[in-house]
VEXZAFI-181543 format. One line per 2 residues: number of its first residue (from 1); for each residue x, y, z of N, C-alpha, C. Coordinates in nm, 2 decimals, padded with zeros to 4 digits. Layout:
! residues N
NUM = X:Y:Z:X:Y:Z:X:Y:Z ~ ...
***
This chain:
! residues 65
1 = -00.45:00.35:-01.48:-00.45:00.37:-01.34:-00.32:00.37:-01.27 ~ -00.23:00.29:-01.33:-00.09:00.27:-01.27:-00.02:00.40:-01.26
3 = -00.03:00.49:-01.36:00.04:00.62:-01.35:-00.01:00.70:-01.23 ~ -00.14:00.69:-01.20:-00.19:00.76:-01.09:-00.14:00.71:-00.96
5 = -00.12:00.58:-00.95:-00.08:00.51:-00.83:00.07:00.52:-00.80 ~ 00.15:00.56:-00.90:00.29:00.57:-00.88:00.33:00.69:-00.79
7 = 00.41:00.67:-00.69:00.45:00.77:-00.60:00.59:00.82:-00.64 ~ 00.62:00.95:-00.62:00.74:01.01:-00.65:00.79:01.08:-00.53
9 = 00.91:01.04:-00.48:00.96:01.11:-00.36:00.87:01.09:-00.24 ~ 00.83:01.20:-00.18:00.75:01.20:-00.06:00.61:01.22:-00.09
11 = 00.57:01.21:-00.21:00.43:01.23:-00.25:00.34:01.14:-00.17 ~ 00.23:01.20:-00.11:00.14:01.13:-00.02:00.04:01.06:-00.11
13 = 00.01:00.93:-00.08:-00.09:00.85:-00.15:-00.23:00.88:-00.09 ~ -00.33:00.90:-00.18:-00.46:00.90:-00.12:-00.51:00.75:-00.11
15 = -00.62:00.73:-00.05:-00.67:00.60:-00.03:-00.69:00.52:-00.16 ~ -00.75:00.58:-00.26:-00.77:00.51:-00.39:-00.64:00.48:-00.45
17 = -00.54:00.56:-00.45:-00.41:00.53:-00.50:-00.35:00.41:-00.43 ~ -00.36:00.42:-00.30:-00.30:00.31:-00.22:-00.37:00.17:-00.25
19 = -00.50:00.18:-00.27:-00.57:00.05:-00.31:-00.52:00.00:-00.44 ~ -00.49:00.10:-00.54:-00.45:00.06:-00.67:-00.31:-00.01:-00.66
21 = -00.22:00.05:-00.58:-00.09:-00.01:-00.56:-00.10:-00.15:-00.51 ~ -00.18:-00.17:-00.40:-00.19:-00.31:-00.34:-00.26:-00.40:-00.44
23 = -00.35:-00.35:-00.52:-00.42:-00.44:-00.62:-00.33:-00.49:-00.73 ~ -00.22:-00.41:-00.75:-00.13:-00.44:-00.86:00.01:-00.46:-00.81
25 = 00.03:-00.54:-00.71:00.16:-00.55:-00.64:00.28:-00.59:-00.73 ~ 00.25:-00.66:-00.84:00.36:-00.71:-00.93:00.43:-00.59:-01.00
27 = 00.37:-00.48:-01.00:00.42:-00.36:-01.08:00.49:-00.26:-00.98 ~ 00.50:-00.29:-00.85:00.55:-00.19:-00.76:00.65:-00.26:-00.67
29 = 00.74:-00.17:-00.61:00.84:-00.22:-00.52:00.79:-00.24:-00.38 ~ 00.87:-00.31:-00.30:00.83:-00.34:-00.16:00.80:-00.21:-00.08
31 = 00.89:-00.11:-00.10:00.87:00.01:-00.02:00.74:00.08:-00.05 ~ 00.71:00.09:-00.18:00.58:00.15:-00.23:00.46:00.07:-00.18
33 = 00.47:-00.06:-00.18:00.35:-00.14:-00.14:00.34:-00.12:00.01 ~ 00.45:-00.12:00.09:00.44:-00.11:00.23:00.38:00.03:00.27
35 = 00.42:00.13:00.20:00.36:00.27:00.22:00.22:00.27:00.19 ~ 00.18:00.20:00.08:00.03:00.19:00.05:-00.05:00.12:00.15
37 = 00.01:00.01:00.21:-00.06:-00.06:00.31:-00.08:00.03:00.44 ~ 00.02:00.11:00.47:00.01:00.20:00.58:-00.10:00.30:00.56
39 = -00.11:00.35:00.44:-00.22:00.45:00.41:-00.35:00.38:00.42 ~ -00.37:00.26:00.37:-00.50:00.19:00.38:-00.53:00.17:00.53
41 = -00.44:00.12:00.61:-00.46:00.10:00.75:-00.51:00.23:00.82 ~ -00.44:00.34:00.79:-00.47:00.47:00.85:-00.61:00.53:00.80
43 = -00.65:00.50:00.68:-00.76:00.58:00.62:-00.89:00.50:00.60 ~ -00.88:00.37:00.59:-01.00:00.29:00.56:-01.10:00.28:00.67
45 = -01.22:00.27:00.64:-01.33:00.24:00.74:-01.36:00.10:00.75 ~ -01.30:00.02:00.66:-01.34:-00.13:00.65:-01.24:-00.21:00.73
47 = -01.28:-00.27:00.84:-01.19:-00.35:00.93:-01.12:-00.46:00.85 ~ -01.19:-00.52:00.76:-01.13:-00.64:00.68:-01.02:-00.58:00.59
49 = -01.04:-00.47:00.53:-00.94:-00.41:00.44:-00.82:-00.37:00.52 ~ -00.84:-00.31:00.64:-00.73:-00.28:00.73:-00.65:-00.40:00.77
51 = -00.72:-00.51:00.81:-00.66:-00.63:00.85:-00.57:-00.69:00.74 ~ -00.62:-00.69:00.62:-00.55:-00.74:00.50:-00.42:-00.66:00.48
53 = -00.44:-00.53:00.48:-00.32:-00.44:00.46:-00.22:-00.46:00.57 ~ -00.26:-00.47:00.69:-00.16:-00.50:00.80:-00.09:-00.63:00.78
55 = -00.16:-00.73:00.74:-00.10:-00.86:00.72:00.00:-00.85:00.60 ~ -00.03:-00.79:00.49:00.06:-00.78:00.38:00.18:-00.69:00.42
57 = 00.16:-00.59:00.49:00.27:-00.50:00.54:00.36:-00.58:00.63 ~ 00.31:-00.66:00.72:00.39:-00.75:00.80:00.48:-00.84:00.73
59 = 00.42:-00.90:00.62:00.49:-01.00:00.54:00.61:-00.92:00.47 ~ 00.58:-00.81:00.41:00.68:-00.73:00.34:00.79:-00.68:00.43
61 = 00.75:-00.64:00.54:00.85:-00.59:00.64:00.94:-00.70:00.68 ~ 00.89:-00.82:00.69:00.97:-00.94:00.73:01.07:-00.97:00.62
63 = 01.03:-00.95:00.50:01.12:-00.98:00.38:01.23:-00.88:00.37 ~ 01.21:-00.76:00.42:01.31:-00.65:00.41:01.43:-00.67:00.51
65 = 01.41:-00.75:00.61:01.51:-00.77:00.72:01.61:-00.87:00.68
***
């Protein structure tokens, strides 16, 4: 599954790929995880999933500054 979740350049992640990236954060960079979180927030219908993705993105964006 990791090969499917890997992004290259400006490749857009689908929701399932974004979920795979977030589920396996140890194998991905901060930028890729942050992008995956944004995809989840934009596309999920699950408020809890969106909240978790927002929280993780906030933590990661704080670490980049």
